[in-house]
N, C-alpha and C positions, 0 to 999 in steps of 0.2 A: 504494500500500500504506500502510495506517495502522500506525504503530508504537505509538501511544498515543492514547487519547481522553480528554479532560478537559473538564469544564464549570466555569465560574466564575459566582458570583452577581453579581459586579461586574467591571469591566474589570480584567484581571490586570496586575500590575506586571511589570517586566522580570525581576525576581528570580523571581517565580512562573513565568513562561514558561521561564526558564532551567532551573528545577527540573523542569518537565514534559519538556523536551528531555533532561535527564539520565536521567530515568526511562525515556524512550522508547529511549535508546541502551543502557541497562544491562539493562532488562527489557521488550523489545518484545513486543507482542501476537502477533507472528508472526516467524519466522526467529530466527536467533541474534543476540545482542547485537552491535551494530556502530555506527559513525558514518556517518550518511547523507551522500551527496555533495550532495544537494539537499533542501531543506526547503520544502514547499508549505504555505502558511498562508493563512488568511483575511486579506484586505487591511486590515481594520479592527481587528485584534486587538492591535496594539502591538508586533509583532515587529521593527519598524524600529529600535527602541532597541537590539536585539541584533545588528544587521546587521554591524557592525564585528567583534564577537567571533566571530560565525559565520564570517566570511571568514578570520579569523586561523587557524581550525582546519579550513579547507578545505570549509566548508558554504556552498553558494549558497542564498540566500534568494529564494524565488519566491512573490510575493504574488498571490493570485487572488480573484476575486469568487465563483467557482463551484468549490467542492471537490466531487469525486465521493465521496459517502459510501458506505461499505461496506454489504453486506447486513446487516440487523439493526440498523443505526444508529438508525432512528426509534424502535424499541422500547427500545434502550439509553438514548437521551436521555430518553425518557419515564420509564423506571425511575429514572434519575439525578435527574430533577426531583422525582419523588414521594418519593424518599429524602431529598432536601434539604428538602422541605416537612415531612416527618415529623420531621426533626431540629429545624427551626425551631419547630414547634408542640408539641414535647415529647412 
């Protein structure tokens, strides 16, 4: 289950990733707000910097090369990229 979807133009900082997680817990795309027990993330996205903080609050970090994307994700990512290009080009 995806709690939030977010794209970045550049590699996100640990602070940016933490903020994404906070949004996911407070305003998830599905279900009620909650703290996940497990966080599955792309292996190359920099989440390792937050591993200690996540463990302190009871979240297990699971890095994977293959995330199963939800229905509609290709369309969503395409829309997000187009919106980003519109903002960059004025």
